[in-house]
N, C-alpha and C positions, 0 to 999 in steps of 0.2 A: 502493501500502501504506499504511494506515497508522501512525501512528508509536506503538511500545510506548514509551508513559511510564508511568513508576514513580510521580508524587509522592506518592499515600496511601500505596503500601510505603515508600519510604526515609524517609519523614516519618511515622511514626506520630504522631497525637497532634496532628498539628500542621492549621491553618486553613487552607481554600481559599476566599479573598475573591471571587477573580474567575478566569476560565479563556476562554480560545478556542478556537473549534473551526471555525473560518476554514480551514484550509488544511491537508493533511494532512504538508505539509514544513515546517510550524512553527507549534508548538504555545507557546504562553504563561501559567501558573499564575502568580496572587499568591496567595502562603502569608504568612501569618505561622507559622515554626518556632519550637519551642519548646526554652528550655535542656537540655542532655542528650544521651545516648546516643542515636543513631538507627541505621537499620539500613542497613548500606550493602552493594552487589551489585552486578553485572556490569551494566554496561547495555547495553541493545544500541541505546541511540542516543544523541546528543551533548548533553549536559547544560551550560548555559551560566546561573551564577547569577547575576545583580545584586543586592546588596543596595540595600535603597530606606530601610530607616530601622532605628536598632539597632546597638548596637556588642558584640561578643563576638571571645572568642578560638576560632579556630578549629583544633581537633587534625583532622587527618585521611590517610588511608594507602590510595596507590592503587597498584595493583604493586609493593606493596613500597615504594616510596616514601612517606616521611614528611610530614608538611607542619603546621608550626603557625605560624598567624599571626592578626592584628586585620583583623577583619570590619568594616569599616563602610561609612557612604552613601556609593556609586557605582564602589568597588570590585568586581570580579569573581573569578568562580572558574568553571573550566573543567573539564569529567570529559570526554575523547574516551568514543565510542562505544568498547564491548571493555575498558574499564577495569575491572579488579578489585578494588572497594573495599570492605575491611576492616575500616574505621576511621571512624567521623565523629561528632565532638562539639561543642558549645558550651558554654560557659558564661555563655551570656546569651542570649534570646532577639532574633529577627531577622524584619523584615519582609522579604520577596525578593522576585523578580521570577524564575521555573525559563522560560529558553528551552529547549526539544526541538527537536534537528535530525535531520537522518537523518544515517548514516555517513558519506554521502560527499559531505555538507554539498549538493554538486548532482550533478546528472546528469552521466552519461560523456560523453554528446555536447555538454553546455555546455562543460564542462572541454575537452574536445577543440578546442572551435569558439575557444578563448584561449588554446591551446596546452601547458596542465597535465596532468601527467603526475598521471591519478587514484594510482598505485599510492605517489605520495609524497606525499600530502596525508594521513597520519598526522598527528594536532593532539597537543600534549605537556599534558599533566596538570600544570597551573599554579596559582595562587591568590593571592587578596592582590593582584591586579591592579588599576594606577590608571593606568585606560585612556580618556580622555576619550570615545572613538569607543565604546566598548562603554557606557559610561554613559550618553552621549547618545540610542542606541538604545535602551535601559532607558526613560529617560523618555520616549519619542515613544512606548514598547507598552505602558507603565503608563496614559499620557493615553489612549490606544487601546483599553483594556479600561474606562475611564470613562462613554468616553461614548456615545450612543448606536448602534445598529446603523444602518450609511449604506450605500449603493448601493455604494460604491466600495473596501469594507472588503478584498475578494479582492487586488484591484490594490494596496492598501496593504500589507496583508502578502507579496504575493509581492516587492512591491520592498524591505522592510524583510529578508527572505530572503537575497537577492541581495546588498545591501551586507554584511550580517553574513556571510553564506558567504565573501566577499572579505574581508572586514578580518579576519577569523581565518585564512583563505591565506595571506594574504600576511605575518600577523608571529607567529602560534603556531604553524604544524607545529615538527614535534621535528627536520627542519633548519633554521628559520630561528630557532625561540626561543632565545634565553640569556639566564640569569639575571641581572636588572638590579648593579651592584655593590650591596651593602648599606652601607646608611647606619653610618656610624661611632658614631654618638650617637643619631639621635632613635628609639630603642626603640618595642616593641609597648607596654610599662609608662607611658614619656612622653607616647607620643603619645594614649595612652588618656585620661591625665589631663587634657591637652588638651580633649579633645573633650568632657568629663563638663565641663568649666570653662565651654565655649561654650554645653553644653547648659542648663546648670546658669543662664545669665545671658542667653540670645537676647531678652530685655525691656529689658536695661542697654546701654547703650556696652561693646563691647569692641575693646579695642585691639589692634595690633601688640605693644605693650611687654607688655600687660596678658599675652597670648598666650606671648610669647617668657619671661618673667621667669618663668610656670607650667612652663615645659618647662626651664626654668634655661640659658638661653642670648640670647646678644645676637640684637636684632631682626632683624641681616641672617644670621647666619646659621640662626637659626631660620625663620625666611619660604624660603629655599634647602630646609633637609632637610623643611618643612612640604611644601611643592609636589613633593618628590620622595616622598615616601611614601604623597598623595595625589591627587598630580595636578592639586591643585586649590591657589592663591593663598590663605591665609588670610583676604583678605577675602572671596574667592571662595567658600569653602566656606560662611564666615559666612552669608553672604546665603542659600547655595542653601540650609541648613538653616534658614532665617525662614521662607524663601517653602514649604518643606516644611511648617514648624507653623503658615504659614495657610492653607493647601489644607487641612488636619486641621481647622482651625477653620472655615472656609467649609463647606464639606463639611455641618458640623452643626445650620448656620442657625439658630445659638443667639445669638450674639454679631454686635454692629453694627460695620460695617466699619472706622469709627474705635476701636473695641474691640480688633478681630484686626489693624491697625496700630499700635496702644501694644504689646499683648500680646506683639507678636513683633519690638520693637524696628526699625521701619522709619519711623518716623516720622510724616508729618505723614500724614492720608489719600491727599494728593496725590501723595505721594513712594511711596508705599505702593501707588497704584493703577501711577505710572510703571515702579516695578519690576519690580512682579507681571506688569504687560504682556508687560516687556521678557523676563522670563523664560518666561514660559508662554504669551504669541500672546496672553492673555485680560485682560481687567480681573477684578478681581476680583468683580464684581456679575457679568458672564457666566459666568465662571466656577462662582459659588454656582448661577446658574440652571441649567447643564447638568449638574452632579453630582445634581440632585434631578428630571430629567427619569425 
């Protein structure tokens, strides 16, 4: 049975950049979502949103539960099937990957094979999750949408779907999910100031002391609080933002590799190639060629 996805209805005015139709059990959409109020609804499927780029304060309400948090690259927002949302607002635009799954995530027979009671598989309504596994799955699916069609696409999608379902069942059911302890100091306003500082200075040297000063903390405390808020160390976060900027520049095909390395703060072309390949599995040249097929 085909998934009843709702991207065009829930996010009016958003731009669908890419989408997958390889499976009725997992649909993927890459959208540029505009700032402002959107059209919340009662979803017949489970929606997981992974933030790819941008920063925004998100205000949303589902089944009477109000949430407000900072959406930043790598964070995830989960809307279980059947959730009645009545509010969804963003104060800035976001590029997002929307993953749609069936209400039961996996067939009852598959759950039974692993001794899982389907009646206990109710997911929690949670947002702003700094979960490296969900972020990694999101990046893998983003690359999947970017590359050309391959004969192994169905196998890839089925594997990702099973891994995603297992991770959600293992950590985000109503019975298992617990709100993390709130940081007593690195609030959304301070964190956004640090992230804006990073985006404005990607081409320059960015030290841990610079970031800590922007947040008004010691380097030691800032590093710990930043990881708790984003799921990444400050150094890793800066590197990933530089790689994402490099991806956009490479896709444009208008800038030399040397200039991309300089403009993203990744140093020499040799260092740029090493870091880019370690992160993406491709050299910058290979990535540029693949993105223009």
